[in-house]
C-alpha positions as CSV (number, residue, x, y, z in Angstrom):
1,X,-76.0,45.3,17.7
2,X,-73.5,46.2,14.9
3,X,-70.9,44.1,16.6
4,X,-73.1,41.0,16.7
5,X,-74.0,41.6,13.0
6,X,-70.4,41.6,12.1
7,X,-69.7,38.4,14.1
8,X,-72.7,36.8,12.4
9,X,-71.5,37.9,8.9
10,X,-68.0,36.5,9.6
11,X,-69.5,33.2,10.8
12,X,-71.7,32.8,7.7
13,X,-68.8,33.8,5.4
14,X,-66.6,31.2,7.1
15,X,-69.2,28.5,6.8
16,X,-69.7,29.2,3.1
17,X,-65.9,29.1,2.6
18,X,-65.6,25.8,4.4
19,X,-68.5,24.3,2.5
20,X,-66.9,25.4,-0.8
21,X,-63.6,23.7,0.2
22,X,-65.5,20.5,1.1
23,X,-67.0,20.3,-2.4
24,X,-64.1,21.6,-4.4
25,X,-62.3,19.5,-7.0
26,X,-58.6,20.1,-6.7
27,X,-56.5,18.0,-9.0
28,X,-52.9,17.5,-7.8
29,X,-50.6,16.5,-10.6
30,X,-47.2,14.9,-10.0
31,X,-44.6,13.0,-12.0
32,X,-43.0,10.3,-9.9
33,X,-40.0,8.3,-11.0
34,X,-39.8,4.7,-9.6
35,X,-36.9,2.3,-9.6
36,X,-37.2,-0.5,-12.2
37,X,-35.2,-3.6,-12.8
38,X,-37.0,-3.8,-16.1
39,X,-38.2,-0.6,-17.7
40,X,-42.0,-0.1,-18.2
41,X,-43.9,2.3,-20.3
42,X,-44.9,5.5,-18.3
43,X,-48.5,5.6,-17.3
44,X,-51.0,7.9,-15.6
45,X,-52.5,6.7,-12.3
46,X,-55.5,8.5,-10.8
47,X,-55.8,8.1,-7.1
48,X,-59.0,9.1,-5.3
49,X,-60.0,8.2,-1.7
50,X,-62.7,9.1,0.9
51,X,-65.5,9.8,-1.5
52,X,-68.1,9.2,1.1
53,X,-71.3,11.0,0.1
54,X,-70.0,12.9,-2.9
55,X,-71.0,12.6,-6.5
56,X,-68.3,12.0,-9.0
57,X,-69.3,14.1,-12.0
58,X,-68.9,12.6,-15.5
59,X,-66.5,15.4,-16.5
60,X,-64.3,15.1,-13.4
61,X,-61.7,13.3,-15.5
62,X,-61.0,15.3,-18.7
63,X,-57.4,14.1,-19.2
64,X,-55.7,10.8,-20.2
65,X,-55.6,8.2,-17.5
66,X,-54.5,4.6,-17.6
67,X,-55.6,3.2,-14.3
68,X,-57.8,4.5,-11.4
69,X,-57.2,3.5,-7.8
70,X,-59.9,4.1,-5.1
71,X,-58.2,4.2,-1.7
72,X,-61.2,3.2,0.4
73,X,-64.3,4.9,1.8
74,X,-66.1,5.0,-1.5
75,X,-69.3,5.0,0.5
76,X,-70.7,5.2,4.0
77,X,-74.0,4.5,5.8
78,X,-77.0,6.2,4.2
79,X,-75.5,6.7,0.7
80,X,-77.8,5.2,-1.9
81,X,-76.3,2.3,-3.9
82,X,-77.5,4.1,-7.1
83,X,-75.1,6.9,-6.3
84,X,-72.3,4.4,-5.8
85,X,-73.0,2.7,-9.1
86,X,-73.1,6.0,-10.9
87,X,-69.8,7.1,-9.4
88,X,-68.2,3.8,-10.4
89,X,-69.6,4.0,-13.9
90,X,-68.2,7.5,-14.3
91,X,-64.8,6.4,-13.2
92,X,-64.8,3.1,-15.1
93,X,-65.7,4.9,-18.4
94,X,-62.1,6.3,-18.4
95,X,-59.9,3.4,-17.2
96,X,-59.7,0.1,-15.3
97,X,-60.6,0.7,-11.6
98,X,-58.9,-0.9,-8.6
99,X,-60.3,-0.7,-5.0
100,X,-59.3,-1.3,-1.4
101,X,-61.8,-1.3,1.5
102,X,-62.0,1.6,3.9
103,X,-63.5,1.6,7.4
104,X,-66.8,3.1,6.2
105,X,-67.4,0.9,3.1
106,X,-68.9,-2.0,5.0
107,X,-71.5,0.2,6.6
108,X,-73.5,-0.6,3.6
109,X,-74.3,-4.1,2.2
110,X,-71.0,-5.7,1.1
111,X,-72.6,-8.2,-1.2
112,X,-74.4,-5.3,-2.9
113,X,-71.2,-3.4,-3.3
114,X,-69.4,-6.4,-4.8
115,X,-72.3,-6.8,-7.2
116,X,-71.7,-3.3,-8.4
117,X,-67.9,-3.9,-8.7
118,X,-68.5,-7.1,-10.7
119,X,-70.9,-5.2,-13.0
120,X,-68.3,-2.6,-13.9
121,X,-65.2,-4.9,-13.7
122,X,-63.7,-3.2,-10.6
123,X,-60.8,-5.2,-9.2
124,X,-60.9,-5.5,-5.4
125,X,-57.5,-5.6,-3.9
126,X,-58.4,-7.5,-0.7
127,X,-54.9,-8.7,0.3
128,X,-53.6,-9.4,-3.1
129,X,-51.4,-8.1,-5.9
130,X,-52.0,-7.7,-9.6
131,X,-49.6,-7.1,-12.5
132,X,-50.2,-4.0,-14.5
133,X,-50.3,-3.7,-18.3
134,X,-49.1,-7.3,-18.7
135,X,-45.8,-6.6,-17.0
136,X,-45.1,-9.2,-14.3
137,X,-42.5,-6.9,-12.7
138,X,-44.9,-4.0,-12.3
139,X,-47.2,-4.7,-9.4
140,X,-50.2,-3.0,-7.7
141,X,-50.6,-4.4,-4.1
142,X,-53.6,-3.7,-1.9
143,X,-54.7,-4.7,1.6
144,X,-58.0,-4.9,3.4
145,X,-56.8,-3.2,6.6
146,X,-60.0,-3.2,8.5
147,X,-60.7,-6.9,8.0
148,X,-57.9,-7.4,10.6
149,X,-56.6,-10.6,9.0
150,X,-53.4,-11.8,10.7
151,X,-51.9,-12.9,7.3
152,X,-53.3,-10.0,5.3
153,X,-50.0,-8.4,4.4
154,X,-48.3,-11.8,3.8
155,X,-51.0,-12.7,1.4
156,X,-50.9,-9.4,-0.3
157,X,-47.2,-9.7,-1.1
158,X,-47.1,-13.5,-1.7
159,X,-46.6,-13.1,-5.4
160,X,-44.3,-10.0,-5.3
161,X,-40.6,-10.5,-6.0
162,X,-37.7,-8.5,-4.8
163,X,-37.0,-6.9,-8.2
164,X,-40.6,-5.9,-8.8
165,X,-41.6,-2.2,-9.0
166,X,-44.4,-2.0,-6.4
167,X,-47.3,0.5,-5.9
168,X,-48.9,-0.2,-2.6
169,X,-52.3,1.0,-1.6
170,X,-54.1,0.9,1.7
171,X,-56.9,3.0,3.2
172,X,-54.9,4.1,6.2
173,X,-51.4,5.5,6.3
174,X,-50.9,3.9,9.6
175,X,-50.0,0.8,7.6
176,X,-46.9,2.5,6.0
177,X,-44.6,1.5,8.8
178,X,-45.3,-2.2,8.0
179,X,-44.0,-1.8,4.5
180,X,-40.4,-2.9,5.0
181,X,-38.2,-5.9,4.6
182,X,-40.0,-8.6,2.5
183,X,-42.9,-6.2,2.0
184,X,-41.1,-3.4,0.4
185,X,-42.8,-0.9,-2.0
186,X,-41.7,2.0,-4.1
187,X,-44.9,4.1,-4.0
188,X,-47.3,4.0,-1.1
189,X,-50.9,5.5,-1.3
190,X,-53.4,6.1,1.5
191,X,-56.2,8.3,2.6
192,X,-58.5,8.0,5.7
193,X,-57.2,11.0,7.7
194,X,-58.9,13.7,5.5
195,X,-55.8,15.8,6.2
196,X,-57.4,16.7,9.5
197,X,-60.4,18.1,7.5
198,X,-60.6,21.2,9.7
199,X,-57.3,22.8,10.5
200,X,-56.3,26.0,12.2
201,X,-52.9,26.9,10.7
202,X,-50.6,24.0,11.4
203,X,-53.0,22.4,13.9
204,X,-55.4,19.6,13.1
205,X,-56.5,16.2,14.2
206,X,-54.2,14.7,11.6
207,X,-51.4,15.9,9.4
208,X,-52.3,17.7,6.2
209,X,-52.1,15.5,3.1
210,X,-48.8,15.4,1.4
211,X,-46.4,13.6,-1.0
212,X,-43.1,12.8,0.7
213,X,-39.9,11.1,-0.3
214,X,-38.7,8.9,2.6
215,X,-36.1,6.2,2.8
216,X,-35.9,5.8,-1.0
217,X,-39.7,5.6,-1.6
218,X,-42.6,7.9,-2.2
219,X,-45.5,8.2,0.3
220,X,-48.7,9.9,-0.7
221,X,-51.4,10.7,1.9
222,X,-54.4,12.5,0.4
223,X,-56.7,14.9,2.0
224,X,-59.4,12.9,0.3
225,X,-62.2,13.9,-2.0
226,X,-65.2,13.8,0.4
227,X,-66.1,14.5,4.0
228,X,-67.9,12.7,6.8
229,X,-70.0,13.9,9.7
230,X,-69.3,17.6,9.1
231,X,-69.3,18.5,5.4
232,X,-66.9,21.3,5.9
233,X,-63.2,21.8,5.3
234,X,-60.7,24.3,6.4
235,X,-57.0,24.2,5.6
236,X,-57.2,20.8,4.0
237,X,-59.2,21.2,0.8
238,X,-60.7,18.2,-1.1
239,X,-58.4,16.7,-3.6
240,X,-57.6,13.9,-5.9
241,X,-54.3,13.0,-7.6
242,X,-53.0,12.4,-11.1
243,X,-49.7,10.6,-10.9
244,X,-47.5,10.1,-14.0
245,X,-45.4,7.1,-13.1
246,X,-42.1,7.0,-15.0
247,X,-39.4,4.3,-14.7
248,X,-35.8,5.3,-13.7
249,X,-34.6,3.0,-16.5
250,X,-36.1,4.2,-19.8
251,X,-37.3,1.6,-22.3
252,X,-34.6,0.9,-24.8
253,X,-31.7,1.6,-22.4
């Protein structure tokens, strides 16, 4: 009996620990230097993905931020639109918000989501680029991966020039291999994998989230902020990122 009680205690403790990890708020801060043909003013980019069912508290952001990028799966089936609107309002109160579609977002009414986006001025990057801070050589590019459009990537980069400094965002990191040649980018952002969500040491369904420097560019895959199906995490805690983007060429040089 004592043995079974110990096993039960350990199981309950583990579940509580995994639940706490799932609803934690781990902010990862990183300064990233990007190549620039024309220097730009350093800026803070908040990247958050895979929110799913979570509430974004009004005080989640208590630091300066210049732009916010949502990397997909803002919502999923069963989440009230009122919660989505509140999450967007809390983000938008701090900075302009940009969004790419994830695989779960269209489980709710797309027109209703777009109405919320329009209400709060969220810019949807469905296969297009935008210039940041009025600088035509500093671009944010996003694709709608799960629309499966044959010309999606081509359209997204149609107004991007070779000398531009490019931040590329997609919901899934499985798009990263496509970013080469005429579709080059300096910083790549994605979520989707949840870092495996439940890991046992080095083992998980997907690799743990990371920031890596590969082939002269920076690739960020986040563990994500929320969970789906099982609201538990082990070895891949919930996270969001504050990236301070700095040009290699300083203004005035």
